[in-house]
All heavy atoms as a GROMACS GRO file, in nm:
protein
  586
    1MET      N    1   3.260  -2.147  -2.437
    1MET     CA    2   3.259  -2.043  -2.335
    1MET      C    3   3.401  -2.025  -2.283
    1MET      O    4   3.476  -2.122  -2.264
    1MET     CB    5   3.166  -2.085  -2.219
    1MET     CG    6   3.021  -2.099  -2.262
    1MET     SD    7   2.915  -2.130  -2.122
    1MET     CE    8   2.869  -1.968  -2.074
    2SER      N    9   3.437  -1.905  -2.253
    2SER     CA   10   3.570  -1.871  -2.208
    2SER      C   11   3.588  -1.895  -2.060
    2SER      O   12   3.701  -1.889  -2.015
    2SER     CB   13   3.604  -1.725  -2.247
    2SER     OG   14   3.519  -1.641  -2.177
    3GLY      N   15   3.490  -1.916  -1.985
    3GLY     CA   16   3.499  -1.937  -1.842
    3GLY      C   17   3.502  -1.808  -1.760
    3GLY      O   18   3.515  -1.816  -1.640
    4LYS      N   19   3.503  -1.694  -1.826
    4LYS     CA   20   3.508  -1.569  -1.760
    4LYS      C   21   3.362  -1.535  -1.706
    4LYS      O   22   3.263  -1.561  -1.773
    4LYS     CB   23   3.552  -1.455  -1.846
    4LYS     CG   24   3.695  -1.460  -1.880
    4LYS     CD   25   3.740  -1.336  -1.961
    4LYS     CE   26   3.884  -1.340  -1.989
    4LYS     NZ   27   3.925  -1.217  -2.059
    5GLN      N   28   3.360  -1.475  -1.590
    5GLN     CA   29   3.232  -1.433  -1.538
    5GLN      C   30   3.228  -1.276  -1.547
    5GLN      O   31   3.323  -1.207  -1.521
    5GLN     CB   32   3.217  -1.472  -1.389
    5GLN     CG   33   3.201  -1.622  -1.376
    5GLN     CD   34   3.179  -1.659  -1.229
    5GLN    OE1   35   3.201  -1.580  -1.138
    5GLN    NE2   36   3.133  -1.780  -1.205
    6THR      N   37   3.106  -1.234  -1.580
    6THR     CA   38   3.084  -1.086  -1.588
    6THR      C   39   3.026  -1.038  -1.460
    6THR      O   40   2.930  -1.100  -1.407
    6THR     CB   41   2.989  -1.055  -1.705
    6THR    OG1   42   3.044  -1.113  -1.826
    6THR    CG2   43   2.968  -0.912  -1.726
    7GLU      N   44   3.082  -0.931  -1.408
    7GLU     CA   45   3.022  -0.873  -1.285
    7GLU      C   46   2.906  -0.782  -1.322
    7GLU      O   47   2.915  -0.708  -1.419
    7GLU     CB   48   3.129  -0.793  -1.210
    7GLU     CG   49   3.229  -0.876  -1.136
    7GLU     CD   50   3.318  -0.794  -1.048
    7GLU    OE1   51   3.267  -0.693  -0.991
    7GLU    OE2   52   3.433  -0.825  -1.036
    8VAL      N   53   2.804  -0.790  -1.244
    8VAL     CA   54   2.691  -0.703  -1.267
    8VAL      C   55   2.677  -0.620  -1.140
    8VAL      O   56   2.671  -0.673  -1.028
    8VAL     CB   57   2.562  -0.789  -1.284
    8VAL    CG1   58   2.436  -0.698  -1.296
    8VAL    CG2   59   2.573  -0.874  -1.409
    9GLY      N   60   2.677  -0.491  -1.157
    9GLY     CA   61   2.657  -0.394  -1.047
    9GLY      C   62   2.519  -0.343  -1.043
    9GLY      O   63   2.453  -0.318  -1.141
   10LEU      N   64   2.470  -0.324  -0.919
   10LEU     CA   65   2.335  -0.273  -0.900
   10LEU      C   66   2.352  -0.130  -0.840
   10LEU      O   67   2.419  -0.110  -0.738
   10LEU     CB   68   2.257  -0.359  -0.800
   10LEU     CG   69   2.122  -0.308  -0.761
   10LEU    CD1   70   2.028  -0.297  -0.881
   10LEU    CD2   71   2.057  -0.395  -0.655
   11VAL      N   72   2.288  -0.036  -0.899
   11VAL     CA   73   2.286   0.102  -0.851
   11VAL      C   74   2.143   0.139  -0.815
   11VAL      O   75   2.049   0.122  -0.893
   11VAL     CB   76   2.337   0.197  -0.959
   11VAL    CG1   77   2.331   0.343  -0.908
   11VAL    CG2   78   2.478   0.160  -0.997
   12SER      N   79   2.125   0.185  -0.692
   12SER     CA   80   1.993   0.221  -0.646
   12SER      C   81   2.003   0.356  -0.578
   12SER      O   82   2.090   0.382  -0.493
   12SER     CB   83   1.940   0.116  -0.545
   12SER     OG   84   1.807   0.157  -0.502
   13ILE      N   85   1.911   0.445  -0.615
   13ILE     CA   86   1.911   0.577  -0.555
   13ILE      C   87   1.816   0.576  -0.440
   13ILE      O   88   1.701   0.530  -0.446
   13ILE     CB   89   1.867   0.685  -0.659
   13ILE    CG1   90   1.966   0.693  -0.774
   13ILE    CG2   91   1.853   0.820  -0.592
   13ILE    CD1   92   1.924   0.776  -0.885
   14VAL      N   93   1.862   0.615  -0.319
   14VAL     CA   94   1.782   0.617  -0.201
   14VAL      C   95   1.744   0.757  -0.163
   14VAL      O   96   1.831   0.843  -0.153
   14VAL     CB   97   1.859   0.550  -0.082
   14VAL    CG1   98   1.774   0.559   0.046
   14VAL    CG2   99   1.890   0.406  -0.116
   15ASP      N  100   1.615   0.785  -0.152
   15ASP     CA  101   1.569   0.914  -0.108
   15ASP      C  102   1.572   0.913   0.044
   15ASP      O  103   1.475   0.863   0.110
   15ASP     CB  104   1.429   0.941  -0.161
   15ASP     CG  105   1.377   1.076  -0.132
   15ASP    OD1  106   1.429   1.143  -0.038
   15ASP    OD2  107   1.282   1.124  -0.201
   16SER      N  108   1.680   0.968   0.100
   16SER     CA  109   1.694   0.951   0.246
   16SER      C  110   1.586   1.018   0.325
   16SER      O  111   1.545   0.971   0.432
   16SER     CB  112   1.830   1.004   0.289
   16SER     OG  113   1.847   1.137   0.254
   17TYR      N  114   1.538   1.133   0.271
   17TYR     CA  115   1.429   1.206   0.346
   17TYR      C  116   1.303   1.124   0.346
   17TYR      O  117   1.242   1.100   0.454
   17TYR     CB  118   1.401   1.341   0.277
   17TYR     CG  119   1.287   1.408   0.350
   17TYR    CD1  120   1.302   1.482   0.472
   17TYR    CD2  121   1.160   1.407   0.292
   17TYR    CE1  122   1.200   1.544   0.532
   17TYR    CE2  123   1.052   1.473   0.351
   17TYR     CZ  124   1.072   1.542   0.474
   17TYR     OH  125   0.970   1.599   0.538
   18LEU      N  126   1.262   1.066   0.234
   18LEU     CA  127   1.143   0.985   0.232
   18LEU      C  128   1.157   0.860   0.314
   18LEU      O  129   1.069   0.815   0.387
   18LEU     CB  130   1.101   0.952   0.084
   18LEU     CG  131   0.977   0.867   0.069
   18LEU    CD1  132   0.857   0.936   0.125
   18LEU    CD2  133   0.953   0.840  -0.078
   19TYR      N  134   1.272   0.797   0.303
   19TYR     CA  135   1.301   0.677   0.375
   19TYR      C  136   1.288   0.701   0.519
   19TYR      O  137   1.222   0.619   0.596
   19TYR     CB  138   1.446   0.625   0.344
   19TYR     CG  139   1.491   0.507   0.423
   19TYR    CD1  140   1.433   0.384   0.409
   19TYR    CD2  141   1.601   0.525   0.515
   19TYR    CE1  142   1.476   0.274   0.486
   19TYR    CE2  143   1.645   0.414   0.585
   19TYR     CZ  144   1.584   0.292   0.571
   19TYR     OH  145   1.629   0.183   0.645
   20GLN      N  146   1.342   0.809   0.577
   20GLN     CA  147   1.332   0.836   0.716
   20GLN      C  148   1.188   0.871   0.759
   20GLN      O  149   1.138   0.829   0.861
   20GLN     CB  150   1.423   0.953   0.753
   20GLN     CG  151   1.562   0.915   0.752
   20GLN     CD  152   1.644   0.965   0.862
   20GLN    OE1  153   1.600   1.050   0.938
   20GLN    NE2  154   1.765   0.918   0.878
   21ARG      N  155   1.116   0.944   0.673
   21ARG     CA  156   0.977   0.980   0.699
   21ARG      C  157   0.889   0.857   0.702
   21ARG      O  158   0.796   0.848   0.783
   21ARG     CB  159   0.930   1.083   0.594
   21ARG     CG  160   0.790   1.132   0.622
   21ARG     CD  161   0.792   1.213   0.749
   21ARG     NE  162   0.653   1.242   0.787
   21ARG     CZ  163   0.590   1.199   0.892
   21ARG    NH1  164   0.656   1.109   0.974
   21ARG    NH2  165   0.467   1.228   0.920
   22LEU      N  166   0.916   0.762   0.611
   22LEU     CA  167   0.836   0.638   0.608
   22LEU      C  168   0.850   0.558   0.739
   22LEU      O  169   0.752   0.497   0.779
   22LEU     CB  170   0.879   0.553   0.491
   22LEU     CG  171   0.835   0.593   0.354
   22LEU    CD1  172   0.916   0.521   0.245
   22LEU    CD2  173   0.690   0.585   0.335
   23HIS      N  174   0.961   0.568   0.806
   23HIS     CA  175   0.974   0.504   0.936
   23HIS      C  176   0.873   0.551   1.040
   23HIS      O  177   0.829   0.475   1.126
   23HIS     CB  178   1.120   0.516   0.989
   23HIS     CG  179   1.213   0.416   0.930
   23HIS    ND1  180   1.223   0.284   0.972
   23HIS    CD2  181   1.300   0.427   0.830
   23HIS    CE1  182   1.307   0.220   0.903
   23HIS    NE2  183   1.362   0.306   0.813
   24GLY      N  184   0.839   0.677   1.027
   24GLY     CA  185   0.736   0.737   1.120
   24GLY      C  186   0.596   0.681   1.096
   24GLY      O  187   0.513   0.686   1.186
   25PHE      N  188   0.574   0.618   0.981
   25PHE     CA  189   0.443   0.558   0.949
   25PHE      C  190   0.434   0.411   0.979
   25PHE      O  191   0.330   0.352   0.966
   25PHE     CB  192   0.417   0.578   0.799
   25PHE     CG  193   0.377   0.720   0.763
   25PHE    CD1  194   0.459   0.796   0.687
   25PHE    CD2  195   0.254   0.774   0.799
   25PHE    CE1  196   0.429   0.929   0.649
   25PHE    CE2  197   0.218   0.907   0.762
   25PHE     CZ  198   0.308   0.979   0.689
   26ARG      N  199   0.543   0.348   1.015
   26ARG     CA  200   0.546   0.204   1.045
   26ARG      C  201   0.447   0.170   1.153
   26ARG      O  202   0.434   0.242   1.252
   26ARG     CB  203   0.687   0.152   1.090
   26ARG     CG  204   0.772   0.121   0.977
   26ARG     CD  205   0.899   0.053   1.021
   26ARG     NE  206   0.957   0.128   1.133
   26ARG     CZ  207   1.058   0.087   1.202
   26ARG    NH1  208   1.109  -0.025   1.178
   26ARG    NH2  209   1.107   0.158   1.304
   27GLY      N  210   0.368   0.067   1.132
   27GLY     CA  211   0.264   0.020   1.228
   27GLY      C  212   0.139   0.101   1.224
   27GLY      O  213   0.047   0.081   1.311
   28LYS      N  214   0.125   0.194   1.127
   28LYS     CA  215   0.002   0.276   1.118
   28LYS      C  216  -0.069   0.246   0.990
   28LYS      O  217  -0.013   0.188   0.893
   28LYS     CB  218   0.044   0.426   1.116
   28LYS     CG  219   0.106   0.474   1.246
   28LYS     CD  220   0.139   0.620   1.236
   28LYS     CE  221   0.205   0.667   1.368
   28LYS     NZ  222   0.238   0.808   1.367
   29TRP      N  223  -0.202   0.278   0.987
   29TRP     CA  224  -0.284   0.263   0.871
   29TRP      C  225  -0.254   0.379   0.781
   29TRP      O  226  -0.261   0.492   0.818
   29TRP     CB  227  -0.430   0.255   0.906
   29TRP     CG  228  -0.461   0.125   0.974
   29TRP    CD1  229  -0.459   0.099   1.109
   29TRP    CD2  230  -0.492   0.003   0.914
   29TRP    NE1  231  -0.489  -0.032   1.131
   29TRP    CE2  232  -0.509  -0.093   1.012
   29TRP    CE3  233  -0.511  -0.037   0.780
   29TRP    CZ2  234  -0.544  -0.229   0.987
   29TRP    CZ3  235  -0.544  -0.169   0.754
   29TRP    CH2  236  -0.561  -0.265   0.858
   30VAL      N  237  -0.217   0.351   0.650
   30VAL     CA  238  -0.176   0.458   0.561
   30VAL      C  239  -0.246   0.435   0.427
   30VAL      O  240  -0.296   0.329   0.396
   30VAL     CB  241  -0.026   0.455   0.543
   30VAL    CG1  242   0.054   0.494   0.668
   30VAL    CG2  243   0.027   0.332   0.488
   31VAL      N  244  -0.241   0.538   0.346
   31VAL     CA  245  -0.276   0.536   0.209
   31VAL      C  246  -0.150   0.572   0.132
   31VAL      O  247  -0.091   0.679   0.155
   31VAL     CB  248  -0.385   0.632   0.169
   31VAL    CG1  249  -0.417   0.625   0.020
   31VAL    CG2  250  -0.512   0.608   0.251
   32ILE      N  251  -0.109   0.480   0.042
   32ILE     CA  252   0.008   0.504  -0.041
   32ILE      C  253  -0.038   0.521  -0.185
   32ILE      O  254  -0.094   0.424  -0.233
   32ILE     CB  255   0.113   0.393  -0.029
   32ILE    CG1  256   0.170   0.385   0.114
   32ILE    CG2  257   0.225   0.412  -0.132
   32ILE    CD1  258   0.266   0.268   0.129
   33ASN      N  259  -0.012   0.634  -0.244
   33ASN     CA  260  -0.049   0.651  -0.387
   33ASN      C  261   0.077   0.619  -0.466
   33ASN      O  262   0.186   0.679  -0.444
   33ASN     CB  263  -0.098   0.790  -0.412
   33ASN     CG  264  -0.163   0.800  -0.554
   33ASN    OD1  265  -0.215   0.705  -0.602
   33ASN    ND2  266  -0.161   0.918  -0.609
   34THR      N  267   0.066   0.523  -0.561
   34THR     CA  268   0.176   0.487  -0.643
   34THR      C  269   0.155   0.544  -0.786
   34THR      O  270   0.050   0.604  -0.811
   34THR     CB  271   0.203   0.335  -0.651
   34THR    OG1  272   0.085   0.282  -0.723
   34THR    CG2  273   0.208   0.276  -0.514
   35THR      N  274   0.254   0.521  -0.874
   35THR     CA  275   0.235   0.567  -1.008
   35THR      C  276   0.125   0.486  -1.082
   35THR      O  277   0.080   0.530  -1.185
   35THR     CB  278   0.366   0.551  -1.091
   35THR    OG1  279   0.413   0.420  -1.081
   35THR    CG2  280   0.474   0.645  -1.030
   36LYS      N  281   0.082   0.378  -1.023
   36LYS     CA  282  -0.023   0.296  -1.086
   36LYS      C  283  -0.155   0.305  -1.014
   36LYS      O  284  -0.257   0.327  -1.080
   36LYS     CB  285   0.017   0.147  -1.093
   36LYS     CG  286   0.143   0.131  -1.178
   36LYS     CD  287   0.160  -0.012  -1.220
   36LYS     CE  288   0.285  -0.030  -1.292
   36LYS     NZ  289   0.278  -0.030  -1.431
   37ASN      N  290  -0.159   0.288  -0.886
   37ASN     CA  291  -0.288   0.299  -0.810
   37ASN      C  292  -0.262   0.316  -0.660
   37ASN      O  293  -0.154   0.294  -0.611
   37ASN     CB  294  -0.373   0.168  -0.832
   37ASN     CG  295  -0.292   0.045  -0.788
   37ASN    OD1  296  -0.178   0.051  -0.746
   37ASN    ND2  297  -0.361  -0.066  -0.796
   38PRO      N  298  -0.359   0.364  -0.588
   38PRO     CA  299  -0.343   0.377  -0.440
   38PRO      C  300  -0.361   0.248  -0.363
   38PRO      O  301  -0.436   0.160  -0.410
   38PRO     CB  302  -0.453   0.480  -0.404
   38PRO     CG  303  -0.555   0.463  -0.508
   38PRO     CD  304  -0.486   0.418  -0.630
   39LEU      N  305  -0.294   0.235  -0.257
   39LEU     CA  306  -0.312   0.120  -0.161
   39LEU      C  307  -0.339   0.169  -0.025
   39LEU      O  308  -0.279   0.268   0.024
   39LEU     CB  309  -0.184   0.036  -0.156
   39LEU     CG  310  -0.143  -0.038  -0.283
   39LEU    CD1  311   0.000  -0.090  -0.270
   39LEU    CD2  312  -0.233  -0.153  -0.309
   40GLN      N  313  -0.433   0.107   0.048
   40GLN     CA  314  -0.465   0.148   0.184
   40GLN      C  315  -0.449   0.031   0.270
   40GLN      O  316  -0.513  -0.075   0.242
   40GLN     CB  317  -0.609   0.198   0.189
   40GLN     CG  318  -0.646   0.252   0.329
   40GLN     CD  319  -0.780   0.324   0.336
   40GLN    OE1  320  -0.835   0.354   0.230
   40GLN    NE2  321  -0.826   0.349   0.454
   41GLY      N  322  -0.373   0.037   0.374
   41GLY     CA  323  -0.352  -0.073   0.463
   41GLY      C  324  -0.248  -0.039   0.574
   41GLY      O  325  -0.218   0.077   0.595
   42LEU      N  326  -0.204  -0.139   0.637
   42LEU     CA  327  -0.110  -0.124   0.748
   42LEU      C  328   0.035  -0.129   0.693
   42LEU      O  329   0.074  -0.225   0.627
   42LEU     CB  330  -0.128  -0.237   0.853
   42LEU     CG  331  -0.035  -0.237   0.973
   42LEU    CD1  332  -0.069  -0.123   1.061
   42LEU    CD2  333  -0.056  -0.370   1.048
   43LEU      N  334   0.110  -0.027   0.727
   43LEU     CA  335   0.249  -0.024   0.679
   43LEU      C  336   0.331  -0.112   0.773
   43LEU      O  337   0.350  -0.082   0.888
   43LEU     CB  338   0.307   0.118   0.679
   43LEU     CG  339   0.447   0.134   0.618
   43LEU    CD1  340   0.453   0.089   0.476
   43LEU    CD2  341   0.495   0.277   0.632
   44HIS      N  342   0.374  -0.222   0.720
   44HIS     CA  343   0.432  -0.330   0.798
   44HIS      C  344   0.581  -0.305   0.818
   44HIS      O  345   0.633  -0.306   0.931
   44HIS     CB  346   0.409  -0.464   0.729
   44HIS     CG  347   0.427  -0.580   0.818
   44HIS    ND1  348   0.548  -0.616   0.874
   44HIS    CD2  349   0.343  -0.674   0.863
   44HIS    CE1  350   0.533  -0.724   0.945
   44HIS    NE2  351   0.404  -0.760   0.940
   45SER      N  352   0.661  -0.278   0.708
   45SER     CA  353   0.801  -0.258   0.721
   45SER      C  354   0.852  -0.161   0.617
   45SER      O  355   0.788  -0.137   0.514
   45SER     CB  356   0.877  -0.393   0.716
   45SER     OG  357   0.865  -0.449   0.587
   46VAL      N  358   0.971  -0.102   0.649
   46VAL     CA  359   1.035  -0.009   0.554
   46VAL      C  360   1.179  -0.050   0.528
   46VAL      O  361   1.251  -0.076   0.627
   46VAL     CB  362   1.033   0.136   0.618
   46VAL    CG1  363   1.097   0.231   0.522
   46VAL    CG2  364   0.890   0.176   0.645
   47SER      N  365   1.219  -0.061   0.403
   47SER     CA  366   1.358  -0.093   0.363
   47SER      C  367   1.404   0.025   0.275
   47SER      O  368   1.321   0.106   0.225
   47SER     CB  369   1.365  -0.222   0.292
   47SER     OG  370   1.324  -0.327   0.373
   48PRO      N  371   1.534   0.038   0.255
   48PRO     CA  372   1.584   0.150   0.169
   48PRO      C  373   1.524   0.154   0.025
   48PRO      O  374   1.509   0.257  -0.030
   48PRO     CB  375   1.730   0.129   0.168
   48PRO     CG  376   1.766   0.053   0.290
   48PRO     CD  377   1.647  -0.034   0.314
   49ASP      N  378   1.484   0.034  -0.021
   49ASP     CA  379   1.433   0.032  -0.161
   49ASP      C  380   1.284  -0.002  -0.172
   49ASP      O  381   1.227   0.014  -0.278
   49ASP     CB  382   1.516  -0.063  -0.249
   49ASP     CG  383   1.506  -0.210  -0.201
   49ASP    OD1  384   1.469  -0.225  -0.082
   49ASP    OD2  385   1.528  -0.300  -0.276
   50HIS      N  386   1.222  -0.051  -0.065
   50HIS     CA  387   1.075  -0.081  -0.074
   50HIS      C  388   1.013  -0.076   0.059
   50HIS      O  389   1.077  -0.072   0.163
   50HIS     CB  390   1.063  -0.224  -0.135
   50HIS     CG  391   1.102  -0.334  -0.040
   50HIS    ND1  392   1.234  -0.373  -0.028
   50HIS    CD2  393   1.027  -0.415   0.044
   50HIS    CE1  394   1.236  -0.473   0.063
   50HIS    NE2  395   1.117  -0.500   0.107
   51VAL      N  396   0.878  -0.078   0.060
   51VAL     CA  397   0.797  -0.088   0.179
   51VAL      C  398   0.706  -0.208   0.160
   51VAL      O  399   0.676  -0.256   0.054
   51VAL     CB  400   0.713   0.043   0.208
   51VAL    CG1  401   0.798   0.163   0.229
   51VAL    CG2  402   0.612   0.062   0.098
   52VAL      N  403   0.655  -0.261   0.276
   52VAL     CA  404   0.560  -0.366   0.275
   52VAL      C  405   0.433  -0.311   0.344
   52VAL      O  406   0.438  -0.276   0.458
   52VAL     CB  407   0.613  -0.489   0.349
   52VAL    CG1  408   0.500  -0.605   0.346
   52VAL    CG2  409   0.737  -0.543   0.294
   53ILE      N  410   0.322  -0.312   0.267
   53ILE     CA  411   0.195  -0.262   0.318
   53ILE      C  412   0.103  -0.383   0.310
   53ILE      O  413   0.095  -0.458   0.210
   53ILE     CB  414   0.139  -0.146   0.238
   53ILE    CG1  415   0.007  -0.094   0.298
   53ILE    CG2  416   0.128  -0.171   0.091
   53ILE    CD1  417  -0.036   0.036   0.239
   54GLU      N  418   0.030  -0.406   0.423
   54GLU     CA  419  -0.057  -0.525   0.434
   54GLU      C  420  -0.202  -0.474   0.405
   54GLU      O  421  -0.255  -0.390   0.474
   54GLU     CB  422  -0.051  -0.583   0.575
   54GLU     CG  423  -0.118  -0.719   0.586
   54GLU     CD  424  -0.094  -0.778   0.723
   54GLU    OE1  425   0.025  -0.781   0.765
   54GLU    OE2  426  -0.191  -0.819   0.784
   55VAL      N  427  -0.260  -0.530   0.297
   55VAL     CA  428  -0.395  -0.496   0.257
   55VAL      C  429  -0.476  -0.624   0.263
   55VAL      O  430  -0.449  -0.715   0.192
   55VAL     CB  431  -0.394  -0.434   0.114
   55VAL    CG1  432  -0.535  -0.401   0.070
   55VAL    CG2  433  -0.302  -0.317   0.103
   56SER      N  434  -0.582  -0.624   0.352
   56SER     CA  435  -0.670  -0.739   0.367
   56SER      C  436  -0.589  -0.866   0.388
   56SER      O  437  -0.606  -0.969   0.321
   56SER     CB  438  -0.761  -0.758   0.243
   56SER     OG  439  -0.840  -0.641   0.226
   57ASP      N  440  -0.493  -0.863   0.481
   57ASP     CA  441  -0.409  -0.977   0.518
   57ASP      C  442  -0.314  -1.024   0.405
   57ASP      O  443  -0.264  -1.134   0.410
   57ASP     CB  444  -0.496  -1.094   0.568
   57ASP     CG  445  -0.564  -1.063   0.698
   57ASP    OD1  446  -0.507  -0.995   0.783
   57ASP    OD2  447  -0.681  -1.112   0.715
   58THR      N  448  -0.295  -0.937   0.301
   58THR     CA  449  -0.203  -0.978   0.193
   58THR      C  450  -0.093  -0.870   0.190
   58THR      O  451  -0.120  -0.754   0.178
   58THR     CB  452  -0.281  -0.976   0.061
   58THR    OG1  453  -0.391  -1.068   0.066
   58THR    CG2  454  -0.192  -1.008  -0.059
   59PRO      N  455   0.032  -0.915   0.195
   59PRO     CA  456   0.141  -0.820   0.187
   59PRO      C  457   0.167  -0.773   0.042
   59PRO      O  458   0.166  -0.854  -0.048
   59PRO     CB  459   0.260  -0.895   0.243
   59PRO     CG  460   0.233  -1.035   0.214
   59PRO     CD  461   0.081  -1.051   0.217
   60PHE      N  462   0.185  -0.639   0.028
   60PHE     CA  463   0.225  -0.586  -0.106
   60PHE      C  464   0.360  -0.516  -0.088
   60PHE      O  465   0.377  -0.439   0.006
   60PHE     CB  466   0.122  -0.480  -0.151
   60PHE     CG  467  -0.007  -0.538  -0.196
   60PHE    CD1  468  -0.105  -0.571  -0.113
   60PHE    CD2  469  -0.024  -0.562  -0.337
   60PHE    CE1  470  -0.222  -0.630  -0.155
   60PHE    CE2  471  -0.146  -0.620  -0.381
   60PHE     CZ  472  -0.244  -0.651  -0.290
   61TYR      N  473   0.455  -0.552  -0.175
   61TYR     CA  474   0.585  -0.494  -0.172
   61TYR      C  475   0.587  -0.384  -0.274
   61TYR      O  476   0.568  -0.403  -0.394
   61TYR     CB  477   0.687  -0.599  -0.206
   61TYR     CG  478   0.696  -0.709  -0.102
   61TYR    CD1  479   0.599  -0.811  -0.105
   61TYR    CD2  480   0.789  -0.709  -0.005
   61TYR    CE1  481   0.601  -0.912  -0.008
   61TYR    CE2  482   0.794  -0.805   0.091
   61TYR     CZ  483   0.700  -0.910   0.091
   61TYR     OH  484   0.700  -1.006   0.183
   62VAL      N  485   0.607  -0.259  -0.228
   62VAL     CA  486   0.603  -0.142  -0.316
   62VAL      C  487   0.742  -0.074  -0.318
   62VAL      O  488   0.800  -0.040  -0.212
   62VAL     CB  489   0.499  -0.037  -0.266
   62VAL    CG1  490   0.495   0.088  -0.352
   62VAL    CG2  491   0.364  -0.104  -0.254
   63ARG      N  492   0.799  -0.058  -0.434
   63ARG     CA  493   0.925   0.008  -0.452
   63ARG      C  494   0.907   0.153  -0.410
   63ARG      O  495   0.811   0.221  -0.449
   63ARG     CB  496   0.978   0.002  -0.594
   63ARG     CG  497   1.019  -0.134  -0.630
   63ARG     CD  498   1.074  -0.141  -0.772
   63ARG     NE  499   1.117  -0.014  -0.822
   63ARG     CZ  500   1.134   0.013  -0.953
   63ARG    NH1  501   1.102  -0.075  -1.045
   63ARG    NH2  502   1.172   0.135  -0.989
   64ILE      N  503   1.001   0.209  -0.330
   64ILE     CA  504   0.994   0.348  -0.290
   64ILE      C  505   0.994   0.441  -0.408
   64ILE      O  506   0.931   0.544  -0.403
   64ILE     CB  507   1.110   0.376  -0.192
   64ILE    CG1  508   1.075   0.309  -0.055
   64ILE    CG2  509   1.120   0.527  -0.167
   64ILE    CD1  510   1.182   0.335   0.053
   65GLN      N  511   1.065   0.406  -0.521
   65GLN     CA  512   1.067   0.490  -0.635
   65GLN      C  513   0.925   0.504  -0.698
   65GLN      O  514   0.908   0.595  -0.777
   65GLN     CB  515   1.163   0.433  -0.738
   65GLN     CG  516   1.307   0.444  -0.691
   65GLN     CD  517   1.402   0.378  -0.787
   65GLN    OE1  518   1.360   0.297  -0.873
   65GLN    NE2  519   1.529   0.414  -0.776
   66GLU      N  520   0.834   0.414  -0.669
   66GLU     CA  521   0.698   0.416  -0.728
   66GLU      C  522   0.606   0.496  -0.641
   66GLU      O  523   0.488   0.523  -0.685
   66GLU     CB  524   0.645   0.272  -0.740
   66GLU     CG  525   0.723   0.186  -0.845
   66GLU     CD  526   0.702   0.245  -0.981
   66GLU    OE1  527   0.590   0.278  -1.025
   66GLU    OE2  528   0.803   0.251  -1.059
   67ILE      N  529   0.644   0.536  -0.522
   67ILE     CA  530   0.553   0.616  -0.435
   67ILE      C  531   0.548   0.757  -0.475
   67ILE      O  532   0.649   0.825  -0.489
   67ILE     CB  533   0.600   0.602  -0.287
   67ILE    CG1  534   0.591   0.458  -0.237
   67ILE    CG2  535   0.515   0.694  -0.199
   67ILE    CD1  536   0.646   0.431  -0.097
   68VAL      N  537   0.423   0.803  -0.496
   68VAL     CA  538   0.397   0.949  -0.531
   68VAL      C  539   0.376   1.026  -0.403
   68VAL      O  540   0.434   1.133  -0.382
   68VAL     CB  541   0.276   0.962  -0.619
   68VAL    CG1  542   0.248   1.106  -0.652
   68VAL    CG2  543   0.301   0.883  -0.754
   69TRP      N  544   0.282   0.977  -0.309
   69TRP     CA  545   0.263   1.034  -0.185
   69TRP      C  546   0.212   0.931  -0.085
   69TRP      O  547   0.166   0.829  -0.126
   69TRP     CB  548   0.170   1.156  -0.191
   69TRP     CG  549   0.032   1.135  -0.255
   69TRP    CD1  550   0.000   1.172  -0.385
   69TRP    CD2  551  -0.081   1.079  -0.199
   69TRP    NE1  552  -0.132   1.138  -0.403
   69TRP    CE2  553  -0.184   1.084  -0.295
   69TRP    CE3  554  -0.110   1.024  -0.075
   69TRP    CZ2  555  -0.313   1.028  -0.267
   69TRP    CZ3  556  -0.239   0.970  -0.047
   69TRP    CH2  557  -0.340   0.976  -0.151
   70ILE      N  558   0.220   0.968   0.048
   70ILE     CA  559   0.170   0.879   0.152
   70ILE      C  560   0.107   0.966   0.262
   70ILE      O  561   0.156   1.083   0.282
   70ILE     CB  562   0.284   0.796   0.209
   70ILE    CG1  563   0.234   0.702   0.321
   70ILE    CG2  564   0.399   0.879   0.260
   70ILE    CD1  565   0.332   0.597   0.363
   71THR      N  566   0.001   0.916   0.321
   71THR     CA  567  -0.064   0.989   0.428
   71THR      C  568  -0.128   0.886   0.525
   71THR      O  569  -0.150   0.770   0.484
   71THR     CB  570  -0.170   1.087   0.378
   71THR    OG1  571  -0.217   1.167   0.484
   71THR    CG2  572  -0.284   1.016   0.314
   72GLU      N  573  -0.154   0.931   0.643
   72GLU     CA  574  -0.225   0.837   0.736
   72GLU      C  575  -0.370   0.826   0.689
   72GLU      O  576  -0.432   0.914   0.647
   72GLU     CB  577  -0.221   0.890   0.880
   72GLU     CG  578  -0.085   0.874   0.943
   72GLU     CD  579  -0.090   0.904   1.090
   72GLU    OE1  580  -0.171   0.846   1.160
   72GLU    OE2  581  -0.004   0.982   1.135
   73ALA      N  582  -0.423   0.704   0.707
   73ALA     CA  583  -0.562   0.674   0.672
   73ALA      C  584  -0.658   0.723   0.781
   73ALA      O  585  -0.623   0.735   0.891
   73ALA     CB  586  -0.579   0.523   0.643
   0.00000   0.00000   0.00000
């Protein structure tokens, strides 16, 4: 090994409109439809790259890029 370290860069696209709109749903019961399946529960927290939705006392971490639509339950 040469001892050199390779830098790895992370690029993430943030949908600022959806990110801001998701903040309005925090603490509310929502339905989030993802590219795989819908989830219904309490929207616990919102980050630039993911949300945490609590379903039956279990937290689910959903990437914002996977969200198709969201509405209040």
